[in-house]
C-alpha positions in Angstrom: 78.1 -15.9 93.5 81.4 -17.2 92.1 81.8 -19.8 89.5 83.5 -22.0 92.2 80.1 -21.6 94.1 77.9 -22.7 91.1 80.3 -25.9 90.3 81.3 -27.3 93.6 79.3 -30.3 94.3 78.9 -32.5 97.6 81.7 -35.3 97.7 80.3 -38.7 97.8 81.7 -42.2 98.2 80.5 -45.4 99.0 80.4 -45.0 102.9 79.1 -41.1 103.0 76.0 -42.1 100.8 75.2 -44.7 103.2 75.3 -42.0 106.2 72.7 -39.7 107.4 72.6 -36.0 107.3 72.5 -34.5 110.8 70.4 -31.6 111.9 71.2 -30.1 115.2 68.0 -28.6 116.4 64.1 -29.4 115.9 62.8 -26.0 115.5 61.3 -24.3 112.6 64.3 -24.2 110.4 65.4 -27.9 111.5 62.0 -29.3 110.7 61.9 -27.4 107.3 65.3 -28.8 106.5 64.1 -32.3 107.6 61.0 -31.9 105.2 63.1 -31.1 102.2 65.3 -33.7 103.1 62.4 -36.0 102.9 61.4 -34.7 99.4 64.8 -35.2 98.2 65.0 -38.9 99.3 68.3 -38.2 101.7 68.4 -40.1 105.1 68.6 -37.7 108.2 68.5 -37.4 111.8 67.4 -34.7 113.9 68.8 -33.9 117.4 66.9 -31.7 119.5 68.7 -30.9 122.9 65.0 -30.1 124.8 62.5 -32.6 125.8 60.2 -31.8 122.9 60.4 -30.1 119.2 60.6 -26.5 119.1 61.7 -26.2 122.7 63.0 -23.0 122.3 59.7 -21.6 120.8 57.9 -23.3 123.4 59.5 -20.9 126.0 58.4 -18.0 124.5 55.4 -19.4 123.1 53.1 -16.6 124.8 54.7 -13.8 122.6 52.9 -12.9 119.2 55.2 -13.2 116.1 55.4 -10.0 113.9 54.9 -12.3 110.5 51.6 -13.5 109.6 50.9 -17.3 108.8 51.5 -16.6 105.0 55.3 -16.0 105.7 55.8 -18.8 108.5 55.2 -21.9 106.7 58.1 -23.8 104.8 57.0 -24.8 101.5 58.2 -28.2 101.4 56.6 -28.8 105.1 53.4 -27.5 103.6 53.4 -29.9 100.7 54.1 -32.8 103.3 51.6 -31.6 105.6 48.7 -30.8 103.1 49.4 -34.6 101.4 48.1 -35.6 104.9 45.0 -33.4 104.8 46.6 -30.3 107.2 45.4 -26.7 106.1 47.2 -23.4 106.9 45.6 -21.2 109.4 44.5 -17.8 108.1 47.2 -16.7 106.1 46.9 -12.8 107.0 47.0 -13.4 110.6 50.0 -13.5 113.3 50.2 -16.4 115.5 51.6 -16.5 119.1 54.8 -18.9 119.5 52.6 -21.6 121.1 50.0 -21.7 117.9 53.3 -21.9 115.7 53.9 -25.0 117.5 50.6 -26.8 117.9 49.0 -25.8 114.6 52.4 -26.2 112.4 55.5 -27.6 114.0 53.9 -30.4 116.0 52.0 -31.7 113.2 54.8 -31.5 111.0 57.2 -33.2 113.6 54.6 -36.1 113.9 54.5 -37.1 110.2 55.9 -40.5 109.7 58.7 -39.9 107.5 60.0 -37.2 110.1 59.0 -38.2 113.6 61.1 -41.7 113.1 64.3 -39.5 112.6 63.7 -37.0 115.5 65.8 -37.6 118.6 64.6 -35.2 121.8 66.8 -35.1 124.8 70.0 -35.1 122.6 72.3 -32.3 123.5 75.3 -31.9 120.7 78.5 -31.3 122.6 80.9 -31.3 119.7 81.6 -31.8 115.9 84.6 -32.9 114.1 85.6 -35.3 111.3 86.3 -39.0 112.1 89.8 -39.5 113.4 90.6 -36.0 112.5 91.1 -32.8 114.3 90.8 -29.5 112.2 94.7 -29.2 111.5 94.3 -32.4 109.3 93.5 -31.9 105.5 94.2 -35.3 103.2 91.1 -36.7 102.3 89.2 -34.4 104.7 86.0 -33.7 102.5 85.5 -37.5 101.9 85.7 -38.5 105.8 82.5 -38.6 107.8 81.4 -36.3 110.4 81.7 -37.2 114.0 79.0 -35.7 116.3 79.3 -36.1 119.9 75.8 -35.7 121.7 74.7 -36.3 125.3 71.5 -38.1 126.0 69.9 -39.5 129.6 72.1 -42.4 128.9 75.3 -40.9 128.3 77.4 -39.7 125.9 77.6 -41.3 122.7 78.9 -40.5 118.8 77.2 -40.6 115.4 78.8 -40.2 112.0 77.3 -38.3 109.3 77.5 -37.5 105.5 76.8 -33.9 106.4 75.8 -31.6 109.3 73.2 -29.2 109.3 73.4 -26.6 112.3 70.1 -25.1 113.0 70.2 -25.2 116.7 69.6 -21.2 116.9 70.8 -18.6 119.6 68.0 -18.3 122.0 69.7 -20.5 124.7 73.1 -18.1 124.4 71.9 -14.6 125.2 74.5 -11.7 125.0 76.1 -10.4 128.5 74.5 -8.0 130.4 77.9 -6.4 130.4 78.7 -3.5 128.1 82.1 -5.1 127.3 80.2 -8.3 126.1 82.3 -10.2 128.6 80.5 -12.3 131.3 79.2 -10.0 133.9 81.2 -9.7 137.0 79.0 -10.4 140.0 76.7 -12.5 138.1 76.9 -15.3 140.0 75.6 -13.5 143.3 72.5 -12.2 141.3 71.7 -15.0 139.0 68.6 -16.1 140.8 67.2 -12.6 140.0 67.9 -12.3 136.4 65.3 -13.5 134.1 65.8 -14.7 130.4 64.1 -12.2 127.4 60.7 -12.6 126.9 59.5 -13.9 130.2 55.3 -14.7 130.4 54.7 -11.7 132.8 51.2 -11.8 132.2 50.8 -15.8 132.3 53.3 -18.4 133.7 55.7 -16.0 135.6 53.3 -13.5 136.7 53.9 -14.4 140.3 57.7 -14.0 139.8 57.3 -10.2 138.6 54.1 -9.1 140.6 54.6 -6.4 143.4 58.2 -5.9 142.5 60.6 -3.9 140.5 61.7 -5.3 137.3 64.4 -3.6 135.1 64.9 -4.9 131.5 68.2 -4.4 130.2 68.4 -4.2 126.3 66.7 -1.9 123.5 65.1 -4.0 121.0 61.8 -6.0 120.2 62.2 -8.5 123.2 62.7 -5.8 125.5 59.7 -3.8 124.1 57.1 -6.9 124.3 58.6 -7.5 128.2 58.0 -3.9 129.2 54.5 -3.7 127.7 53.5 -6.8 129.6 55.1 -5.4 133.0 53.0 -2.0 132.4 49.9 -4.2 132.1 50.8 -6.0 135.2 51.6 -2.9 136.9 48.0 -1.8 136.0 46.5 -4.8 137.9 49.2 -5.4 140.7 49.9 -2.5 143.1 53.6 -2.1 143.9 54.5 -3.3 140.6 57.5 -1.2 139.0 59.1 -0.8 135.6 62.3 0.4 134.5 63.9 0.2 131.2 67.7 0.3 131.1 69.6 0.8 127.8 73.3 1.6 127.0 72.7 4.3 124.4 71.8 7.7 124.6 68.2 7.1 122.9 65.4 4.8 123.0 64.5 4.3 119.5 65.2 0.8 118.6 62.1 -1.0 117.5 60.1 0.1 114.5 57.2 2.2 114.2 57.3 3.0 110.7 53.9 3.2 108.7 55.7 1.3 105.7 56.4 -1.6 107.8 54.2 -4.6 106.5 54.4 -6.4 109.7 51.7 -4.5 111.8 52.4 -6.0 115.1 55.9 -4.5 114.9 55.2 -1.3 113.3 53.1 -0.1 116.3 55.4 -1.7 118.7 57.9 1.1 119.2 55.1 3.7 119.5 53.4 1.8 122.6 56.7 1.6 124.4 57.6 5.3 123.7 54.1 6.2 124.8 54.4 4.1 128.1 57.8 6.0 129.0 55.8 9.3 128.4 53.0 8.6 130.6 55.6 7.6 133.5 54.7 3.8 133.2 57.9 3.0 132.3 61.2 4.8 134.0 63.9 5.2 131.2 67.5 4.9 132.6 69.4 5.5 129.2 73.3 5.8 128.6 73.9 3.3 131.5 76.7 1.0 130.9 76.8 -2.1 132.9 80.2 -2.9 134.3 79.2 -5.3 137.3 76.7 -6.9 139.7 75.8 -7.0 143.5 73.5 -7.6 146.3 72.4 -4.7 148.0 73.6 -4.4 151.8 70.3 -5.8 152.8 70.9 -8.7 150.7 67.6 -8.6 149.1 67.8 -6.2 146.1 69.9 -6.5 143.4 72.5 -3.5 142.4 73.7 -2.9 138.9 77.0 -0.6 138.9 78.3 1.1 135.8 78.8 4.5 134.3 76.7 6.8 133.3 77.5 10.1 131.3 81.0 9.6 132.3 80.1 9.2 136.1 79.9 5.8 138.1 76.4 5.0 138.7 74.5 2.5 140.8 70.7 1.0 139.7 68.8 -1.1 142.5 66.0 -3.1 141.5 64.2 -6.8 142.4 64.7 -8.4 139.1 66.7 -8.0 135.6 65.5 -9.1 132.7 68.3 -10.0 130.1 67.0 -8.7 126.9 69.9 -7.5 125.2 69.9 -10.1 122.3 71.5 -13.4 121.3 74.8 -14.6 120.1 75.7 -18.2 118.2 77.4 -20.9 120.7 80.3 -21.9 118.7 82.1 -23.8 121.1 80.8 -27.0 119.8 82.4 -26.1 116.6 85.9 -25.7 117.6 87.2 -28.7 115.4 85.2 -27.5 112.6 87.0 -25.2 109.7 84.6 -21.9 109.9 84.8 -18.8 107.8 82.9 -16.4 110.0 82.8 -12.5 110.1 84.9 -10.9 112.7 81.8 -8.4 113.8 78.8 -10.2 113.5 79.9 -13.9 113.6 77.9 -14.7 110.7 79.3 -16.8 107.6 81.8 -14.7 105.9 79.9 -14.1 102.4 76.6 -13.8 104.2 77.4 -11.0 106.5 77.4 -7.9 104.1 73.8 -8.9 103.4 72.7 -8.8 106.9 74.8 -6.0 108.4 72.1 -4.8 110.5 73.3 -1.3 110.4 72.4 -1.4 106.8 69.8 -4.0 106.3 66.2 -4.5 108.1 64.8 -7.9 108.1 63.0 -7.4 104.6 66.2 -6.0 102.6 68.2 -8.9 103.2 68.9 -10.3 99.7 68.2 -14.1 98.7 71.0 -16.2 99.8 71.6 -20.0 99.9 74.3 -22.7 100.0 77.1 -20.4 98.3 76.7 -17.6 101.1 76.5 -20.4 103.8 79.2 -22.4 102.7 82.6 -22.8 105.0 85.8 -24.2 104.2 84.4 -27.1 106.0 82.8 -29.4 103.0 79.4 -30.2 103.8 79.0 -28.3 107.0 76.3 -25.4 107.1 75.0 -23.0 109.7 71.1 -22.1 108.8 68.5 -20.2 110.6 68.7 -17.5 113.3 72.4 -19.1 114.1 73.4 -18.1 110.3 72.9 -14.5 111.5 75.1 -14.7 114.4 74.9 -11.4 116.5 72.8 -9.7 114.0 68.9 -9.5 114.9 67.4 -9.1 111.5 66.2 -12.9 111.0 62.9 -13.9 109.5 61.5 -17.6 109.5 60.9 -17.2 105.5 64.9 -16.5 105.1 65.7 -19.7 106.7 63.5 -21.7 104.7 65.0 -20.7 101.7 68.3 -21.6 103.3 67.5 -25.0 103.8 65.8 -25.6 100.4 68.9 -24.6 98.6 71.3 -26.3 101.0 69.4 -29.7 100.8 69.2 -29.2 97.1 73.0 -28.8 96.9 73.3 -32.0 99.1 71.3 -33.7 96.6 73.7 -32.7 93.9 71.3 -30.4 92.4 73.4 -27.6 91.9 71.1 -25.8 89.8 68.2 -25.6 92.0 70.7 -24.9 94.8 72.1 -21.7 93.0 68.7 -20.4 92.0 67.6 -18.8 95.1 64.6 -16.6 95.4 62.6 -15.1 98.0 60.1 -12.1 98.5 60.0 -10.9 102.0 57.7 -8.1 103.6 58.6 -4.6 103.6 59.8 -3.6 107.0 60.8 -1.0 109.2 64.4 -1.2 110.8 64.7 -4.3 113.4 67.0 -2.5 115.1 70.0 0.1 115.2 71.7 -1.1 118.0 73.8 -4.7 117.0 73.7 -6.1 120.9 69.9 -5.0 121.9 67.5 -6.7 119.8 65.7 -10.0 118.7 63.4 -9.7 116.0 61.5 -13.1 115.2 59.8 -14.4 112.4 
């Protein structure tokens, strides 16, 4: 951390001090930021695009997290909740996403100090400076942020003293195409493409039962879906499962005995066993180029290259488990400094490089590593990791603790970052093919 990082303080003036901090996203990290601001006595507003808090977590609520409760509760949030009589669930047990919402995030969002500041159904369209595009510099740091959002009532704008973007990446998956560009032909097969982590044994059962599903991707979300489909195939005749990856080997998820997150430690072994038994057909080395409907108009065909030759793969359904990327379009007027590879903040990127680090080997980091040339703007949580899949909730909680301390002018506390993470196996060895949560 440089001397500049340790001495830089937030710009304040009479007008800025009257404005709230805008938090984008009411997921675990956004709500943790809110809790920290409550403790700091700083006004804020939380803008959540979904109809309820933790909207993305609810979408994969059937999936069990890797981390136990002891790593899933933000310290500031815990203090606020315990003051109201709340108790943390079994610290050693890993909950499902729905449990995380019901037992922790929803009660947190209902606290008076936070509930009154949350706006759901508020999609942030763009962030800028009031009266300034990104090219104007004079008095920029002293000028309020301008946040444009869309609600059921139309488009409106808010001003803010600072912006914390905790919007995550779940709603912006990587492309199915190996080039990273939008898949050619996606429009004609869109009704057959499912997002990562569908509830194949519950809510989405009828979609997959008795059909041939191809899961594309080589990380933990793919593994979870494959295992669910294997179980469904045992229960419903005619259900087939294919795993399509672009690499030559399928070893992408942890099966390390040294992984302290027990659920993740066995995941890779279970998928490998399913492949060996023939429950899952593995198609490796397949680079998808385009998609189309089959001649009969029913099946989907993925066209690509495999071992240097043109290849076609036919299936009924496709699950896109290729990983996620940050949505940067709303930030075009914000001066960002991002790593050219993983699209994380420049100083954070070397600490989270998935080719070097697992979730548990990421160094503690805070406002200094998350700082951009745009004074008072921070990307935190999963979105701060860009395309790197090695994020844990505990890391995000320390990020927002540090950022909110800096916003309060407590530079000493902001600079003193400390975090103990569980030892882990490899979260991913394929940058585009994994999503590891929490």
